[in-house]
C-alpha positions in Angstrom: -34.2 0.9 -4.1 -32.4 4.2 -4.6 -30.3 6.7 -2.8 -32.4 8.5 -0.1 -34.8 5.6 0.6 -35.5 4.7 4.2 -34.9 1.0 4.6 -34.8 -1.7 7.3 -33.2 -5.1 7.3 -35.5 -8.0 6.5 -36.8 -10.1 9.4 -34.6 -13.0 10.2 -31.4 -11.7 8.6 -30.1 -10.2 11.9 -30.9 -10.6 15.5 -32.8 -7.3 15.4 -34.3 -5.0 12.7 -31.9 -2.2 11.7 -33.2 1.0 10.1 -31.2 3.4 7.9 -31.0 5.6 4.9 -29.3 4.6 1.6 -26.5 6.9 0.8 -24.9 5.0 -2.2 -25.8 2.1 -4.5 -23.4 -0.3 -6.1 -24.1 -2.7 -8.9 -22.3 -6.0 -8.5 -21.3 -8.9 -10.7 -22.4 -11.1 -7.8 -26.1 -12.3 -7.7 -27.1 -9.2 -5.6 -26.4 -5.5 -5.7 -25.3 -3.6 -2.7 -26.4 -0.5 -0.8 -24.3 1.7 1.5 -26.6 2.5 4.4 -26.3 5.1 7.2 -27.8 3.1 10.1 -29.8 5.2 12.6 -30.0 2.7 15.5 -28.9 3.9 18.9 -26.4 1.1 19.7 -22.7 0.2 19.4 -22.8 1.1 15.7 -24.8 4.3 16.1 -24.2 6.6 13.1 -22.1 4.0 11.3 -22.1 3.4 7.5 -22.1 -0.2 6.2 -22.6 -1.9 2.9 -25.5 -4.4 2.8 -26.9 -6.6 0.0 -30.1 -5.0 -1.2 -31.9 -8.4 -0.9 -31.4 -8.1 2.9 -33.3 -4.8 3.0 -36.8 -3.6 2.4 -38.0 -0.1 1.6 -40.0 1.6 4.4 -40.3 5.0 2.7 -39.2 6.0 -0.8 -37.2 9.2 -1.3 -39.0 12.0 -3.1 
């Protein structure tokens, strides 16, 4: 995963599948790295940016 990739949450992690674009990556000393994602869903968090563990996302389309 890298900045600019279009991602979605893995099935079963949330009550629905969220889609967004990675805007920043952060390596962590914890078992997983983190991605800051601009979520594109039309909902209560529309247009919000949240950090998510990369193991909870899958790439839909890689940035060019």
